[in-house]
Steps between C-alpha positions, in 0.01 A plus 500: 500500500404486866492809720778378734602806699525875512762673284678654797577170670859379500608134470844383606698190410841360466733208456542194730801636687362851538786680327289642217172664609258681275165675510211532250326831547178377336326178423615313189347606166406139432598168661575192291491142617738382228518120448760505222798264539735795538310649797472150652879463471584854619263483797582138592126453535185415305463849365624854532306784660613811316386855560552773248579838662620842380878539547451823697279310747767240576795606718776352714497546872801427711860429397473208260510542127402214272721370220349532153551183292405449139307177493370290213124451470245386244553830311829543301589820687459330845456710808707668770446342840580700812638266772649540842874473467521297827209251495430525124120528542335654195301812600381649172579501127501725202323298233620569147147598390456757778853622568598696809181714498290213649691257723338168574519434874512138616217546754612199705777728630253746662467498879131425444488316168141379541379861457501464121332197349532464126268711275563253222665161449696454189684220323275245665578247224809416707327533840554213736203263492443525873454879490134605507445848367248718686162566338450847384860575421583515125728216384672450167695207363769738367545870520190709530333793332562798733187678368290217658685500836637842575274758650482852362710613801762235427530615139528866611767416751705307243469779244614756762794274599618477138466873460731553795274582789256310714155619585 
């Protein structure tokens, strides 16, 4: 995983209409460039850029509160998508494998989304043919083995999040 920023930096984002604003109080644990058909459909683009973050490092700022909507996905349990109730932009989700301890932020909703390029590209078997993946970034046709991709720090942060407290 790349050394993207200092832990104390804060990153803000929000929906298209500005009603729901949020902040991440740390860089993502890991950033996925996900090329699965579900992420393509949900993002309305060629792939989703999803950043895993500890729940206690993601907070709302301002007045808006997103709606939480149970949404189908490739997994039977689906996921809960948090959307602006006015413009319906998806901001983050609670994936059924991670639960509420580790939200997945849709990094395209950040004020500076280019700050976090993918650490890994997954589900490239359904990648659009015209997408060229960058050299040096791990890529997998399906899901990936986290022991290959995640840094020691990423594993420690996830373990701490599931135990109920971030590092």
